C-alpha positions, 0 to 999 in steps of 0.5 A: 633525695639522695637517689635523685642526686646520684641519678642526676650526677650519673646522667650529667657525667654520661651526657658530658662524656659520651658525645664529647669523647666520641667527637674528640677521640676522632678529631683531636686524638691524632692532632693533639693528645695533650689538648684532649687530656687537658679538656678531659681533666677540666671536664672532670674537675667541673663535674666534680665541683657541680656534684659537690655544690649539689650535695652541699645545697642538699645538706643545707636543705636537710639541716633546716 
């Protein structure tokens, strides 16, 4: 189950970052570097929170 969670986390990060990074590095990097940074931070926080939520759900299921 841990392998599945780890794979899911990695897949989520790849799916989130790759297309967005390529698109936004093209457009926003020249327009507004701060916006890109804020967007990246929000994305990172969101993916970390999702990861923790999944981990917590898994731990609760294991304890039962």
